[in-house]
TIZAZA-186507 format. One line per field, with one value per residue (C-alpha): residue number from 1; residue in one letter; y, x, z. Coordinates in nm, 2 decimals, always signed. Example, Ala and Ser with C-alpha at 12.3 -4.5 7.8 and 13.67 -1.06 7.14 Angstrom:
<nodes>
lotor = [1_2]
drense = [A_S]
v = [-0.45_-0.11]
u = [+1.23_+1.37]
w = [+0.78_+0.71]
</nodes>
This chain:
<nodes>
lotor = [1_2_3_4_5_6_7_8_9_10_11_12_13_14_15_16_17_18_19_20_21_22_23_24_25_26_27_28_29_30_31_32_33_34_35_36_37_38_39_40_41_42_43_44_45_46_47_48_49_50_51_52_53_54_55_56_57_58_59_60_61_62_63_64_65_66_67_68_69_70_71_72_73_74_75_76_77_78_79_80_81_82_83_84_85_86_87_88_89_90_91_92_93_94_95_96_97_98_99_100_101_102_103_104_105_106_107_108_109_110_111_112_113_114_115_116_117_118_119_120_121_122_123_124_125_126_127_128_129_130_131_132_133_134_135_136_137_138_139_140_141_142_143_144_145_146_147_148_149_150_151_152_153_154_155_156_157_158_159_160_161_162_163_164_165_166_167_168_169_170_171_172_173_174_175_176_177_178_179_180_181_182_183_184_185_186_187_188_189_190_191_192_193_194_195_196_197_198_199_200_201_202_203_204_205_206_207_208_209_210_211_212_213_214_215_216_217_218_219_220_221_222_223_224_225_226_227_228_229_230_231_232_233_234_235_236_237_238_239_240_241_242_243_244_245_246_247_248_249_250_251_252_253_254_255_256_257_258_259_260_261_262_263_264_265_266_267_268_269_270_271_272_273_274_275_276_277_278_279_280_281_282_283_284_285_286_287_288_289_290_291_292_293_294_295_296_297_298_299_300_301_302_303_304_305_306_307_308_309_310_311_312_313_314_315_316_317_318_319_320_321_322_323_324_325_326_327_328_329_330_331_332_333_334_335_336_337_338_339_340_341_342_343_344_345_346_347_348_349_350_351_352_353_354_355_356_357_358_359_360_361_362_363_364_365_366_367_368_369_370_371_372_373_374_375_376_377_378_379_380_381_382_383_384_385_386_387_388_389_390_391_392_393_394_395_396_397_398_399_400_401_402_403_404_405_406_407_408_409_410_411_412_413_414_415_416_417_418_419_420_421_422_423_424_425_426_427_428_429_430_431_432_433_434_435_436_437_438_439_440_441_442_443_444_445_446_447_448_449_450_451_452_453_454_455_456_457_458_459_460_461_462_463_464_465_466_467_468_469_470_471_472_473_474_475_476_477_478_479_480_481_482_483_484_485_486_487_488]
drense = [M_S_R_E_I_L_L_L_V_D_A_L_A_H_E_K_N_V_A_R_E_V_I_F_T_A_L_E_L_A_L_A_S_A_T_K_K_K_H_D_S_G_V_D_I_R_V_E_I_D_H_E_T_G_E_Y_E_T_F_K_C_W_T_I_L_P_D_E_E_I_E_N_P_E_A_E_I_S_V_E_N_E_R_A_E_G_K_A_N_N_E_V_I_K_D_L_I_P_S_E_E_F_G_R_I_G_A_Q_A_A_K_Q_V_I_L_Q_K_V_R_E_A_E_R_E_Q_I_L_K_D_F_L_A_E_D_E_K_L_I_S_G_Q_I_R_R_M_E_R_G_N_G_I_I_E_I_G_R_L_D_A_I_L_P_R_D_Q_M_I_P_K_E_N_L_R_I_N_D_R_V_R_A_I_L_T_K_V_D_E_T_A_R_G_P_Q_L_I_L_S_R_V_A_P_E_F_L_I_R_L_F_E_L_E_V_P_E_I_E_E_G_L_L_E_I_M_A_A_S_R_D_P_G_L_R_S_K_I_A_V_K_A_N_D_Q_R_L_D_P_V_G_T_C_V_G_M_R_G_S_R_V_Q_A_V_T_S_E_L_A_G_E_R_V_D_I_V_L_W_S_I_E_P_A_Q_F_V_I_N_A_M_A_P_A_E_V_S_S_I_V_V_D_E_D_K_H_S_M_D_L_V_V_A_E_D_Q_L_A_Q_A_I_G_R_N_G_Q_N_I_R_L_A_S_E_L_T_G_W_E_L_N_I_L_T_E_E_Q_S_D_Q_K_T_K_E_E_Y_T_S_A_S_Q_L_F_I_E_K_L_D_V_D_E_D_V_A_D_I_L_V_Q_E_G_F_S_S_L_E_E_V_A_Y_V_P_I_E_E_M_V_Q_I_E_A_F_D_E_E_T_V_N_E_L_R_S_R_A_S_A_V_I_L_T_A_A_I_A_K_E_E_K_V_S_E_P_A_A_D_L_L_G_M_D_G_M_D_P_D_T_A_K_L_L_A_S_K_E_I_V_T_M_E_D_L_A_E_L_A_V_D_E_L_I_E_L_V_K_M_D_E_E_R_A_K_T_L_I_M_T_A_R_A_P_W_F_V]
v = [+23.44_+23.29_+23.42_+23.27_+22.93_+22.94_+23.03_+22.75_+22.50_+22.60_+22.60_+22.25_+22.10_+22.23_+22.14_+21.79_+21.72_+21.62_+21.73_+22.05_+21.85_+21.65_+21.96_+22.10_+21.77_+21.79_+22.15_+22.06_+21.79_+22.02_+22.29_+22.04_+21.89_+22.23_+22.33_+22.00_+22.08_+22.35_+22.10_+21.78_+21.47_+21.25_+21.55_+21.53_+21.85_+21.90_+22.19_+22.26_+22.49_+22.66_+22.56_+22.87_+23.14_+22.98_+23.07_+22.80_+22.70_+22.48_+22.24_+22.03_+21.71_+21.43_+21.11_+20.98_+20.62_+20.39_+20.41_+20.07_+20.17_+20.49_+20.47_+20.83_+21.09_+21.37_+21.27_+21.05_+21.13_+20.91_+20.87_+20.94_+21.29_+21.58_+21.71_+21.39_+21.41_+21.35_+21.23_+20.89_+20.66_+20.76_+21.10_+21.38_+21.69_+21.99_+22.29_+22.59_+22.69_+22.96_+22.86_+22.85_+23.12_+22.99_+23.25_+23.12_+22.76_+22.85_+22.61_+22.47_+22.36_+22.18_+22.05_+21.69_+21.63_+21.81_+21.63_+21.29_+21.34_+21.49_+21.20_+20.95_+21.14_+21.18_+20.81_+20.73_+20.97_+20.82_+20.48_+20.59_+20.75_+20.43_+20.20_+20.43_+20.34_+19.98_+19.84_+19.47_+19.38_+19.57_+19.63_+19.77_+19.74_+19.55_+19.81_+19.57_+19.22_+19.17_+18.82_+18.67_+18.91_+19.15_+19.52_+19.66_+20.03_+20.12_+20.49_+20.66_+20.35_+20.04_+19.69_+19.36_+19.04_+18.77_+18.48_+18.23_+18.43_+18.41_+18.14_+17.86_+17.84_+18.19_+18.41_+18.76_+19.03_+19.39_+19.62_+19.35_+19.46_+19.23_+19.19_+19.07_+19.07_+19.28_+19.04_+19.24_+19.59_+19.57_+19.89_+19.79_+19.76_+20.03_+19.94_+19.85_+19.80_+19.64_+19.27_+19.11_+18.76_+18.59_+18.25_+18.33_+18.20_+18.55_+18.65_+18.41_+18.54_+18.90_+18.81_+18.66_+18.97_+19.17_+18.95_+18.88_+19.20_+19.00_+18.94_+19.32_+19.36_+19.11_+18.87_+18.61_+18.53_+18.33_+18.14_+17.98_+17.91_+17.67_+17.66_+17.46_+17.77_+17.74_+17.40_+17.38_+17.56_+17.54_+17.80_+17.76_+17.99_+18.07_+18.26_+18.52_+18.55_+18.22_+18.32_+18.30_+17.99_+18.06_+17.82_+17.93_+18.30_+18.25_+18.05_+18.32_+18.31_+18.04_+18.03_+18.39_+18.49_+18.18_+18.19_+18.55_+18.44_+18.13_+18.35_+18.58_+18.27_+18.13_+17.86_+17.74_+17.53_+17.65_+17.42_+17.61_+17.42_+17.50_+17.58_+17.41_+17.47_+17.09_+16.99_+16.64_+16.79_+17.06_+16.79_+16.59_+16.91_+16.99_+16.64_+16.70_+16.57_+16.25_+16.09_+16.00_+15.68_+15.75_+15.95_+15.87_+16.18_+16.19_+16.52_+16.47_+16.44_+16.68_+16.43_+16.24_+15.90_+15.93_+15.60_+15.59_+15.32_+15.16_+15.34_+15.67_+15.63_+15.79_+16.09_+16.14_+16.15_+16.35_+16.38_+16.37_+16.39_+16.73_+16.68_+16.55_+16.81_+17.10_+16.97_+16.94_+17.29_+17.43_+17.26_+17.27_+16.90_+16.62_+16.39_+16.02_+15.83_+15.47_+15.22_+15.03_+14.72_+14.92_+15.08_+14.74_+14.61_+14.92_+14.89_+14.52_+14.60_+14.87_+14.64_+14.36_+14.61_+14.76_+14.42_+14.28_+14.59_+14.52_+14.15_+14.22_+14.52_+14.46_+14.08_+14.01_+13.74_+13.79_+13.83_+14.12_+14.29_+14.25_+14.41_+14.71_+14.76_+14.72_+14.99_+15.23_+15.20_+15.21_+15.31_+15.25_+15.62_+15.59_+15.29_+15.46_+15.80_+15.77_+15.86_+15.54_+15.63_+15.56_+15.23_+15.08_+15.12_+14.84_+14.55_+14.29_+14.46_+14.50_+14.77_+14.54_+14.45_+14.82_+14.92_+14.64_+14.73_+15.10_+15.00_+14.78_+15.05_+15.32_+15.09_+15.02_+15.40_+15.48_+15.21_+15.34_+15.70_+15.59_+15.39_+15.70_+15.91_+15.68_+15.71_+16.08_+16.17_+16.30_+16.64_+16.61_+16.73_+17.03_+17.15_+17.10_+17.28_+17.59_+17.93_+18.04_+17.69_+17.53_+17.16_+17.20_+17.39_+17.14_+16.85_+17.03_+17.09_+16.73_+16.62_+16.83_+16.65_+16.94_+16.73_+16.91_+17.26_+17.21_+17.13_+17.45_+17.66_+17.57_+17.70_+18.05_+18.27_+18.24_+17.86_+17.84_+18.06_+17.84_+17.52_+17.66_+17.95_+18.22_+18.59_+18.69_+18.83_+18.50_+18.30_+18.52_+18.48_+18.10_+18.07_+18.30_+18.11_+17.78_+17.93_+18.06_+17.76_+17.84_+18.16_+18.02]
u = [+9.39_+9.42_+9.08_+8.93_+9.08_+8.93_+8.59_+8.61_+8.71_+8.43_+8.17_+8.26_+8.29_+7.94_+7.78_+7.93_+7.93_+8.29_+8.58_+8.77_+9.10_+8.97_+8.91_+9.25_+9.42_+9.23_+9.34_+9.70_+9.69_+9.53_+9.79_+10.08_+9.94_+9.92_+10.27_+10.41_+10.32_+10.59_+10.86_+11.02_+10.81_+10.89_+10.95_+10.79_+10.60_+10.42_+10.20_+10.13_+9.84_+9.81_+9.46_+9.43_+9.54_+9.49_+9.85_+10.04_+10.39_+10.52_+10.82_+11.03_+11.11_+11.37_+11.35_+11.68_+11.76_+12.06_+12.23_+12.10_+11.74_+11.73_+11.50_+11.39_+11.67_+11.41_+11.26_+11.52_+11.87_+12.16_+12.23_+12.59_+12.50_+12.63_+12.28_+12.17_+12.44_+12.30_+11.97_+11.81_+11.69_+11.34_+11.37_+11.26_+11.46_+11.24_+11.33_+11.09_+11.00_+10.75_+10.39_+10.13_+9.87_+9.53_+9.36_+9.52_+9.43_+9.09_+8.83_+8.75_+9.10_+9.12_+8.77_+8.84_+9.09_+8.88_+8.55_+8.72_+8.85_+8.51_+8.32_+8.54_+8.51_+8.13_+8.09_+8.29_+8.09_+7.76_+7.89_+8.01_+7.67_+7.49_+7.71_+7.66_+7.29_+7.39_+7.12_+7.18_+6.86_+6.86_+6.58_+6.64_+6.55_+6.75_+6.89_+7.07_+7.22_+7.59_+7.72_+7.44_+7.50_+7.23_+7.32_+7.08_+7.00_+6.98_+6.92_+7.22_+7.43_+7.47_+7.51_+7.60_+7.41_+7.64_+7.49_+7.61_+7.44_+7.10_+6.85_+6.88_+6.62_+6.48_+6.44_+6.53_+6.47_+6.55_+6.32_+6.23_+6.25_+6.45_+6.56_+6.91_+7.16_+7.47_+7.76_+8.07_+8.20_+8.46_+8.66_+8.89_+8.61_+8.58_+8.21_+7.95_+8.12_+7.83_+7.82_+7.48_+7.34_+7.01_+7.15_+7.32_+7.16_+7.16_+6.92_+6.67_+6.72_+6.67_+6.35_+6.20_+6.30_+6.11_+5.80_+5.80_+5.78_+5.85_+6.21_+6.28_+6.11_+6.35_+6.08_+6.20_+6.55_+6.67_+6.97_+7.09_+6.99_+7.10_+6.99_+6.97_+6.87_+6.55_+6.47_+6.47_+6.60_+6.59_+6.59_+6.63_+6.42_+6.42_+6.16_+6.29_+5.94_+5.81_+5.45_+5.54_+5.53_+5.84_+5.76_+5.39_+5.49_+5.72_+5.46_+5.20_+4.82_+4.74_+5.10_+5.10_+5.45_+5.64_+5.45_+5.57_+5.93_+5.88_+5.74_+6.05_+6.27_+6.11_+5.91_+6.19_+6.04_+6.13_+6.14_+6.12_+6.27_+6.29_+6.64_+6.77_+7.07_+7.11_+7.30_+7.13_+6.78_+6.86_+6.97_+6.65_+6.45_+6.66_+6.60_+6.22_+6.01_+6.21_+6.19_+6.52_+6.51_+6.83_+7.15_+7.52_+7.73_+8.10_+8.23_+8.59_+8.49_+8.20_+7.98_+7.66_+7.53_+7.15_+6.96_+6.63_+6.38_+6.40_+6.09_+6.23_+6.56_+6.47_+6.30_+6.59_+6.84_+6.62_+6.65_+7.02_+7.11_+6.94_+6.77_+7.08_+7.31_+7.09_+7.05_+7.42_+7.49_+7.22_+7.35_+7.72_+7.76_+7.87_+7.57_+7.57_+7.25_+7.23_+6.94_+6.87_+7.04_+7.35_+7.36_+7.34_+7.62_+7.84_+7.78_+7.87_+8.19_+8.29_+8.21_+8.42_+8.71_+8.71_+8.68_+8.97_+9.18_+9.13_+9.20_+9.53_+9.66_+9.54_+9.59_+9.24_+8.99_+8.69_+8.45_+8.64_+8.68_+8.31_+8.22_+8.44_+8.28_+7.93_+8.01_+8.10_+8.48_+8.63_+8.99_+9.29_+9.30_+8.95_+9.05_+9.36_+9.22_+8.85_+8.81_+8.85_+8.53_+8.34_+8.51_+8.46_+8.08_+8.10_+7.94_+8.16_+8.49_+8.63_+8.88_+9.18_+9.06_+9.00_+9.35_+9.51_+9.32_+9.42_+9.78_+9.80_+9.63_+9.88_+10.17_+10.07_+10.01_+10.35_+10.53_+10.38_+10.48_+10.84_+10.85_+10.73_+10.99_+11.27_+11.16_+11.22_+11.53_+11.84_+11.98_+12.28_+12.62_+12.63_+12.29_+12.39_+12.72_+12.58_+12.64_+12.34_+12.19_+12.12_+12.05_+11.68_+11.60_+11.80_+11.61_+11.28_+11.37_+11.47_+11.13_+10.98_+11.21_+11.46_+11.77_+12.06_+12.18_+12.07_+11.71_+11.71_+11.85_+11.56_+11.30_+11.15_+11.15_+10.78_+10.80_+11.07_+10.87_+10.57_+10.77_+10.96_+10.83_+11.10_+11.13_+11.17_+11.52_+11.66_+11.48_+11.64_+11.99_+11.96_+11.85_+12.12_+12.38_+12.25_+12.26_+12.62_+12.78_+12.57_+12.77_+13.12]
w = [+8.82_+9.16_+9.26_+8.94_+9.03_+9.37_+9.23_+8.98_+9.24_+9.48_+9.20_+9.07_+9.42_+9.51_+9.17_+9.16_+9.54_+9.55_+9.76_+9.67_+9.68_+9.38_+9.17_+9.27_+9.16_+8.83_+8.77_+8.85_+8.59_+8.33_+8.39_+8.38_+8.05_+7.89_+8.00_+7.88_+7.52_+7.52_+7.62_+7.48_+7.50_+7.80_+8.03_+8.38_+8.45_+8.78_+8.90_+9.27_+9.36_+9.70_+9.82_+10.03_+9.79_+9.45_+9.35_+9.17_+9.07_+8.79_+8.82_+8.58_+8.77_+8.76_+8.95_+9.09_+8.98_+8.94_+8.60_+8.49_+8.56_+8.37_+8.06_+8.01_+8.04_+8.01_+8.35_+8.52_+8.66_+8.76_+9.13_+9.03_+8.90_+9.12_+9.15_+9.31_+9.58_+9.93_+9.79_+9.79_+9.51_+9.38_+9.54_+9.30_+9.20_+9.11_+8.91_+8.91_+8.55_+8.41_+8.47_+8.20_+8.25_+8.36_+8.15_+7.83_+7.91_+8.04_+8.19_+7.84_+7.77_+8.10_+8.07_+7.97_+8.25_+8.51_+8.41_+8.41_+8.76_+8.87_+8.72_+8.90_+9.23_+9.19_+9.12_+9.43_+9.64_+9.52_+9.60_+9.94_+10.02_+9.90_+10.12_+10.42_+10.41_+10.47_+10.25_+10.19_+10.01_+9.69_+9.44_+9.09_+8.72_+8.46_+8.22_+7.99_+7.96_+7.89_+7.82_+8.03_+8.32_+8.43_+8.46_+8.72_+8.77_+9.14_+9.17_+9.02_+9.04_+8.82_+8.98_+8.81_+8.87_+8.73_+8.54_+8.80_+9.08_+8.91_+9.02_+8.77_+8.50_+8.58_+8.27_+8.36_+8.09_+8.03_+8.23_+8.48_+8.84_+9.06_+9.42_+9.51_+9.79_+9.78_+9.83_+9.72_+9.63_+9.36_+9.39_+9.10_+8.84_+8.58_+8.52_+8.79_+9.12_+9.32_+9.28_+9.35_+9.41_+9.41_+9.51_+9.84_+10.16_+10.30_+10.02_+10.16_+10.51_+10.40_+10.21_+10.53_+10.72_+10.47_+10.50_+10.87_+11.09_+11.40_+11.29_+11.27_+11.61_+11.76_+11.86_+11.61_+11.48_+11.17_+11.30_+10.97_+10.61_+10.33_+9.97_+9.65_+9.45_+9.26_+9.40_+9.78_+10.09_+10.47_+10.73_+11.11_+11.32_+11.69_+11.90_+12.15_+12.28_+12.41_+12.32_+11.95_+11.73_+11.52_+11.24_+11.21_+11.22_+10.93_+10.73_+10.79_+10.76_+10.50_+10.40_+10.28_+10.40_+10.29_+9.95_+9.90_+9.95_+9.73_+9.45_+9.46_+9.45_+9.13_+9.31_+9.54_+9.82_+10.17_+10.47_+10.80_+11.09_+11.46_+11.58_+11.90_+12.12_+12.14_+11.82_+11.80_+11.83_+11.58_+11.33_+11.38_+11.31_+11.01_+10.86_+10.84_+10.68_+10.73_+11.07_+11.25_+11.47_+11.66_+11.64_+11.72_+11.78_+11.72_+11.87_+11.76_+11.39_+11.43_+11.26_+11.33_+11.22_+11.16_+11.18_+10.98_+10.90_+10.56_+10.44_+10.54_+10.37_+10.03_+10.20_+10.44_+10.15_+9.92_+9.54_+9.45_+9.82_+9.85_+10.19_+10.37_+10.21_+10.30_+10.66_+10.69_+10.56_+10.79_+11.11_+11.03_+11.11_+10.88_+10.85_+10.75_+10.68_+10.79_+10.78_+11.10_+10.95_+10.85_+11.20_+11.37_+11.14_+11.22_+11.59_+11.57_+11.39_+11.63_+11.93_+11.78_+11.71_+12.06_+12.22_+12.02_+12.11_+12.48_+12.45_+12.26_+12.45_+12.80_+12.79_+12.92_+12.82_+12.60_+12.90_+13.05_+12.71_+12.65_+12.99_+12.91_+12.57_+12.71_+12.97_+12.69_+12.68_+12.33_+12.38_+12.60_+12.70_+12.84_+13.05_+13.18_+13.25_+13.33_+13.71_+13.92_+14.10_+13.78_+13.70_+14.05_+14.00_+13.74_+13.92_+13.75_+13.87_+14.21_+14.30_+14.25_+13.90_+13.82_+13.93_+13.73_+13.41_+13.45_+13.52_+13.21_+12.99_+13.12_+13.06_+12.69_+12.63_+12.78_+12.58_+12.26_+12.34_+12.41_+12.08_+11.90_+12.07_+11.96_+11.60_+11.61_+11.41_+11.58_+11.46_+11.24_+11.36_+11.13_+11.26_+11.62_+11.56_+11.39_+11.53_+11.72_+11.75_+12.09_+12.15_+12.24_+11.92_+11.72_+11.86_+11.81_+11.45_+11.40_+11.54_+11.25_+11.00_+10.98_+11.05_+10.86_+10.79_+10.43_+10.55_+10.76_+10.47_+10.25_+10.49_+10.47_+10.78_+10.84_+10.80_+11.07_+11.30_+11.26_+11.33_+11.62_+11.82_+11.81_+11.72_+11.36_+11.40_+11.54_+11.26_+11.00_+11.16_+11.18_+10.82_+10.68_+10.88_+10.74_+10.39_+10.43_+10.25_+9.94_+9.89_+9.94]
</nodes>
């Protein structure tokens, strides 16, 4: 019988293109299932087949558990039982019992178990082979619709195109051929495991790669994309060959290339803009067709104020804010639209605010404050720390004035820092006196509002490590020490 088992395993593995181990596992389950029918219900029967010889053994098994966890006496044994002596929880005790003959069971009796395992393995293998091809842009036929979701046949696989991943207002029907981008592989799903999308920006990029050979050749590169699916989208392109016009290349002769993409996207309008390494220029390009008069960049907030003429305002914003939103997503910057009048008002307010700051904090008159603002200073830190060589170049200031302004600014900054330091809570006596605690760690904890032992006790280990850089073992020890009063 051992030879018959090996022949069956080899035949099924070859026919179904699955690993021999999968067939062996299925046979072990089938043999165990047949053997179990001769014993009480609930018994744990396991079969082990030697993969080299085809010989197999059958065991009746018990899992070692604490008394209070035992629910099935036919398959579980108490840790207190003498047979469990020297063994750990969840360890399995195996007793050899007579094996069911394979010939009596036969391939037909085990067929359901074997075929189930084989189908699962075959499906996994097909999926694995498909993913190995690394195809992102997928084309297939809609086989059926389930609750608005499209089930798409791709070779021997089924994929799902969720309703929210379809382009709004497009009417997909059974037997339609569609393209989509693979966004996720759901290995836990019982049905289609490939999750597709027609609204992801990457779908737009892949369509252009299909239509524009220069992209595959490396002469052209799509740097970013943003979409309002079904309505409008933007892509940023860059030429790696200076002889190419990147925008014109993507548009194609008489718009043929961009029209092919638009047709696939249910009429979605595509703006092709020139990418630039300079963020401000990239934003100006992304705002097309609206014209930007000027830009104010705030690196700290990663935002830009875009000033446009009154007659350009509607176009710059776009319908329902579409143009500014797509430009922001494309460039990765927060963009704010201002008219020239609003810009002037904002500039005036910022000028007044900065000037008032210098008058109050540096104790200078309005003329000196205005000079500082006009020279581009907006904070005390800039006055205190900008290189002295730059400040002495201001015609209205001599070196003595510059040194005095820097000195006053530094003094104000220092005073504010000391005041902030004094507001920091002091660690409580119980925290300071804890075993394993040192003064520096206690003060650092107090600065993070962990003032008492009770505060410390309520922290998790990872929270303490994040607040105060220390190794995990010390963090555990400190927290358990702090929690000790809870268990008294």
